[in-house]
BAROLUM-776981 format. One record per residue (C-alpha): z, y, x; residue in one letter. Coordinates in steps of 0.5 Angstrom, whole numbers, plus 500, padded with zeros to 3 digits. Example, Ala and Ser with C-alpha at 12.3 -4.5 7.8 and 13.67 -1.06 7.14 Angstrom:
2
516491525A 514498527S 
//
This chain:
140
500500500M 498507503T 502513501T 499520502E 503527502V 498533501W 499540502M 496547503S 493548510T 497554510K 504551508G 509549514R 515545513I 520544518P 519538523E 526535520A 524535513T 517532515R 521526518I 526526512T 520525507I 516520512Q 523516512E 523516504A 516514504I 517508509E 524506506A 524498504E 529500498N 526501492W 532503488K 534511489D 541514487T 540520483P 541527487S 545532484F 544539488G 550544488I 545550488E 546555482E 539554480L 540546480E 546547476N 542552471I 537547470Q 541541469R 545545463R 538546460G 537538459T 539534453E 545531457A 547538459G 546541452L 551535450L 556537455G 556531459T 556534466Y 563537465S 565531461F 572530463P 571522462G 566517465G 559518463V 554512463Y 547511463A 544505462T 537501461D 534494461G 527492463S 523486463T 517484468D 514478469K 519474466D 525477469V 530481465M 534486469G 540491466A 543496470G 548502469F 549509473Y 556512472R 555520473L 562522475D 563517481E 555517483N 555509483R 552504479G 551496478G 545492476C 544484475C 538480473Q 539476466L 537469464G 531465467R 524466466G 523459462E 528462457E 523467455G 525474455N 526480451S 528487452S 533487446N 537482451R 536486457A 538493454E 544489451L 546486458G 546494461A 550496455A 555490457C 555492464L 557499463A 563497458L 565492462K 566497468D 569502463A 574497461K 576495468G 578502469R 586504470K 585511468D 583509461R 579516460K 574517455P 567515456M 560517454I 555512453F 547514454L 542509452S 535509450D 536503446Y 539504438A 542497437C 548498441P 549505439L 549504431T 552497431S 558498436S 565499434Q 571502437K 
//
């Protein structure tokens, strides 16, 4: 696979930036940890997103984002905890069992809930998902 980065012939970037970009392109790790800058412009931009308008960036408890996926008979599930800048993921089932996005999405929700339940601080949590089932059918 070849990746190219194009820029104006008038543009100049510092050598350290070029090296950082090159290392990111050549990295073997396909999972990225979200980067949240602290510049005022970045804070303003975040506050204008859906999550920002809901107050998730200033929420005093845990904020979990989840997602599940299916690809080539493999189901995956994962979560990301915003306030601690960490997450978890796993593979679900076996290819011969068949796969469904329902199972993967519910698996992601279970991972986040299990992580939240294991916390000693027992703070409230926000659960962000693009999947309606756990949001409409779960109980306290």
